[in-house]
C-alpha positions in Angstrom: 70.5 43.7 118.2 71.3 44.3 121.8 73.9 47.1 122.2 74.3 46.7 125.9 72.9 44.4 128.6 71.7 45.7 132.0 74.6 46.8 134.1 72.9 47.0 137.5 70.0 45.5 139.4 67.2 47.7 140.9 64.6 46.3 143.3 62.2 48.4 145.3 58.6 47.8 146.5 57.3 48.9 143.1 59.9 47.9 140.5 62.2 45.1 139.7 64.7 45.5 136.9 65.1 41.7 136.6 61.7 41.6 135.0 63.3 42.9 131.8 65.2 39.6 131.3 62.3 38.1 129.3 61.9 41.1 127.0 62.0 40.2 123.3 62.2 43.4 121.3 60.3 44.1 118.1 61.7 46.6 115.6 60.1 49.9 116.4 59.3 49.2 120.1 59.1 52.4 122.2 60.2 52.5 125.8 59.1 55.6 127.8 61.6 55.9 130.6 61.1 58.3 133.5 61.7 58.8 137.2 58.3 58.8 139.0 56.0 61.8 138.5 58.0 63.3 135.7 55.5 63.0 132.9 55.3 59.3 132.3 51.5 59.2 131.7 51.6 62.4 129.7 54.1 60.9 127.3 52.1 57.6 127.2 49.1 59.6 126.0 51.2 61.5 123.4 52.6 58.2 122.1 49.2 56.5 122.2 47.8 59.3 119.9 50.7 59.0 117.5 50.6 55.2 117.4 46.9 54.9 116.9 46.6 58.1 114.9 43.6 59.5 116.8 42.7 61.4 119.9 40.6 58.7 121.6 41.5 58.1 125.3 42.5 54.5 126.0 43.2 52.5 129.1 47.0 53.0 129.1 47.5 50.0 131.3 46.2 47.8 128.5 48.0 49.4 125.6 51.3 50.5 127.3 52.8 47.8 129.4 54.7 48.6 132.6 57.2 45.7 132.4 59.1 46.3 135.6 56.1 46.7 137.9 56.2 43.9 140.4 52.8 44.5 142.0 50.4 44.3 139.0 50.2 40.5 138.5 52.1 37.5 137.4 55.0 38.2 135.0 53.8 35.5 132.6 50.5 37.3 132.1 52.2 40.6 131.6 54.4 39.3 128.8 51.6 37.2 127.3 49.5 40.4 126.9 52.5 42.4 125.7 53.3 39.8 123.0 49.7 39.7 121.9 49.7 43.4 121.1 49.4 44.0 117.3 49.9 47.8 117.4 53.4 49.3 117.6 54.3 48.6 121.2 55.1 51.2 123.7 56.0 50.3 127.3 56.9 52.4 130.3 59.6 52.0 132.9 60.9 53.6 136.1 64.2 51.8 135.9 67.4 53.8 135.5 69.1 53.4 132.2 71.9 51.2 133.6 69.3 48.7 134.7 67.8 48.3 131.2 69.0 46.4 128.1 69.6 48.8 125.2 68.6 47.5 121.8 69.4 49.1 118.5 65.9 48.6 117.1 64.2 50.0 120.1 63.5 53.8 120.6 63.8 55.2 124.1 62.0 58.4 125.2 63.2 59.9 128.5 61.1 62.6 130.2 62.6 64.7 133.0 61.2 67.3 135.4 62.6 69.6 138.0 63.2 67.3 141.0 61.5 69.6 143.5 58.2 69.5 141.6 58.6 65.8 141.0 59.1 65.2 144.7 55.9 67.1 145.6 53.9 65.1 143.1 55.5 61.9 144.6 54.3 63.0 148.0 50.8 63.4 146.8 50.9 60.0 145.1 52.6 58.0 147.9 50.4 59.4 150.7 47.3 58.5 148.7 47.8 54.7 148.4 44.9 52.6 149.4 45.2 50.1 152.3 45.2 47.2 149.9 48.1 48.8 147.9 50.1 49.4 151.1 49.5 45.8 152.2 50.7 44.5 148.8 53.9 46.7 149.0 54.5 45.5 152.6 54.4 41.9 151.4 56.8 42.6 148.5 59.3 44.4 150.8 59.2 41.8 153.5 59.7 38.9 151.1 62.5 40.5 149.1 65.9 39.8 150.7 67.3 43.1 149.4 64.5 45.1 151.1 63.3 43.2 154.1 61.0 45.9 155.4 57.5 47.1 154.8 56.7 50.0 152.6 57.5 53.3 154.4 54.6 55.5 155.6 55.4 59.0 154.7 54.8 62.3 156.6 51.7 64.3 155.7 53.7 67.5 155.4 55.2 67.7 151.9 58.4 69.5 153.0 59.1 66.8 155.5 58.8 64.2 152.7 61.1 66.2 150.4 63.8 66.2 153.2 63.3 62.5 153.6 63.5 61.9 149.8 66.7 63.9 149.6 68.5 62.0 152.4 67.1 58.5 152.5 67.9 55.8 149.8 65.8 52.8 148.7 68.8 51.3 146.9 72.0 50.2 148.6 74.9 52.4 147.8 72.7 55.4 147.0 71.9 58.4 149.2 68.5 59.6 148.2 65.2 58.7 146.4 63.1 56.7 148.7 60.9 54.8 147.8 62.5 54.6 144.3 66.1 54.8 143.0 68.0 58.0 143.3 66.4 60.8 141.2 69.8 62.4 140.6 71.6 59.3 139.5 68.6 58.5 137.3 68.8 61.8 135.5 72.6 61.7 135.2 72.4 58.2 133.7 70.0 59.2 130.9 71.8 62.4 130.2 75.0 60.5 129.6 73.2 58.4 127.0 71.6 61.3 125.2 73.7 61.2 122.1 72.6 57.7 121.1 70.4 58.1 118.0 67.6 56.0 119.5 67.3 58.0 122.7 65.2 61.2 122.9 65.2 63.6 125.9 62.0 65.5 126.5 61.4 68.0 129.4 58.2 68.5 131.3 58.6 72.3 131.2 58.9 72.2 127.4 55.7 70.2 127.2 53.9 72.8 129.3 55.4 75.7 127.3 54.7 74.4 123.7 52.9 71.0 123.7 52.4 71.2 119.9 56.1 71.6 119.2 57.2 68.9 121.6 54.7 66.5 120.2 56.1 67.2 116.8 59.6 66.5 118.1 58.3 63.1 119.4 56.6 62.3 116.2 59.7 63.1 114.1 61.8 60.9 116.4 59.4 58.0 116.1 59.1 58.5 112.3 55.4 59.1 112.6 53.9 61.6 110.1 51.5 64.1 111.6 48.1 64.0 110.0 47.3 67.7 110.1 43.5 67.0 109.7 43.5 65.4 113.2 46.6 66.9 114.8 44.8 69.7 116.8 42.5 67.1 118.4 45.6 65.0 119.3 47.3 67.9 120.9 44.1 68.8 122.8 43.8 65.2 124.1 47.3 65.5 125.6 46.5 68.7 127.5 46.4 68.2 131.3 42.8 69.3 131.7 41.6 66.9 129.0 43.6 64.0 130.5 42.2 64.9 133.9 38.7 64.7 132.6 39.4 61.4 130.9 41.3 60.1 134.0 39.0 57.2 134.7 39.3 56.0 131.1 43.0 56.4 130.9 43.8 54.9 134.3 40.9 52.8 135.5 43.1 50.5 137.6 43.9 53.5 139.9 40.5 53.0 141.6 42.2 50.1 143.4 45.6 51.7 143.9 44.8 55.2 145.1 42.2 56.2 147.7 40.8 58.8 145.3 41.6 57.0 142.1 42.5 59.1 139.0 41.4 62.3 140.7 44.3 62.1 143.0 46.7 60.9 140.3 46.0 63.8 137.9 46.7 66.3 140.6 48.1 69.7 139.5 50.1 69.3 136.3 52.1 72.5 137.0 55.6 73.5 137.7 57.1 75.8 140.4 54.8 74.7 143.3 58.0 74.0 145.3 58.7 77.7 145.7 55.7 78.2 148.0 56.2 75.0 149.9 59.9 74.2 150.5 62.0 76.1 153.0 65.6 77.0 153.0 66.7 73.6 154.4 65.0 71.6 151.7 66.2 74.0 148.9 69.8 73.9 150.2 69.7 70.1 150.4 68.4 69.9 146.8 71.0 72.3 145.5 73.8 70.3 147.2 72.6 67.2 145.5 72.5 69.0 142.1 76.1 70.1 142.6 77.1 66.6 143.6 75.5 64.6 140.8 74.7 66.8 137.9 77.0 68.5 135.4 76.3 72.2 134.6 74.6 71.3 131.3 72.3 68.7 132.9 71.6 71.0 135.8 70.4 73.8 133.5 68.3 71.4 131.5 66.7 69.8 134.6 65.8 73.3 135.9 64.4 74.8 132.7 64.2 72.4 129.8 65.7 73.1 126.4 65.1 76.9 126.7 67.0 77.1 130.0 70.1 75.2 129.0 72.3 77.6 126.9 74.5 76.5 123.9 73.5 74.1 121.1 74.0 70.4 120.4 72.5 67.9 118.1 70.4 65.2 119.8 68.6 62.4 117.9 68.8 64.4 114.7 67.2 67.5 116.3 68.7 70.7 117.6 68.3 71.1 121.4 69.7 73.5 123.9 72.3 72.2 126.2 75.3 73.4 128.1 78.7 71.9 128.6 78.7 68.5 130.3 
């Protein structure tokens, strides 16, 4: 049963929230919802292991549909492949929560990451697009009456990009985020929905700190029993180094999207790089955005995950750390 329809439309060079209009949910569907470069593929691999109950790497594009991507092919083919899946379905999205339909029988996993680290990963990603990808994005932008411009070419210096990201919107009415919707509004939206029983919040830092424990949280949320005989191999398969080694299997389509394929996509897998790269201007701009858009509880969680957010609250039947707001 649909709890709430989409409340806003989002259209960029890469995503179009209108593509969710044809979605027909199945009980138990899983939607992995993240801002770009916040652990989407990581969570897809975790969920893949849980759904298939093994550690084998699979082409995630084939088993985990990106419904709102507007550059991957005809919509009819996307949905035909999605409907043909016989396993428990798990899709990905980069659409903010107010752009999605919310269904009672669907489970949503939101993964967040400190915006400064996410922005640096975005810079690495967006400056690595192949010429064919840039051409495709140019065509989408020029043909969309809400965009009407080619895909932006970003500066080679990552700090320059972060300043641009913090001050330039891709969505009318927002003030940051290019070439995607506002990161800060994205995070505020999912945080506001965190008490729904079918929404789970996971943090990139917590995955780095204790992957085993966070995978068990995800398994419990999805009502998947961990098979202890194979569990260690499933955790190992979700480690960054292992995913990096299996990159061409997990993400074979990247050979056409990025100049260096999966090698560029699986870049660092770390946190805190921003401390050595960003200057006082970028840090001040970021902190001002945090004060403007994020409550104290959300700000603490975004910066440090469950361990850095003080206080206790119940979320999706599990105890997590969070602050007021």
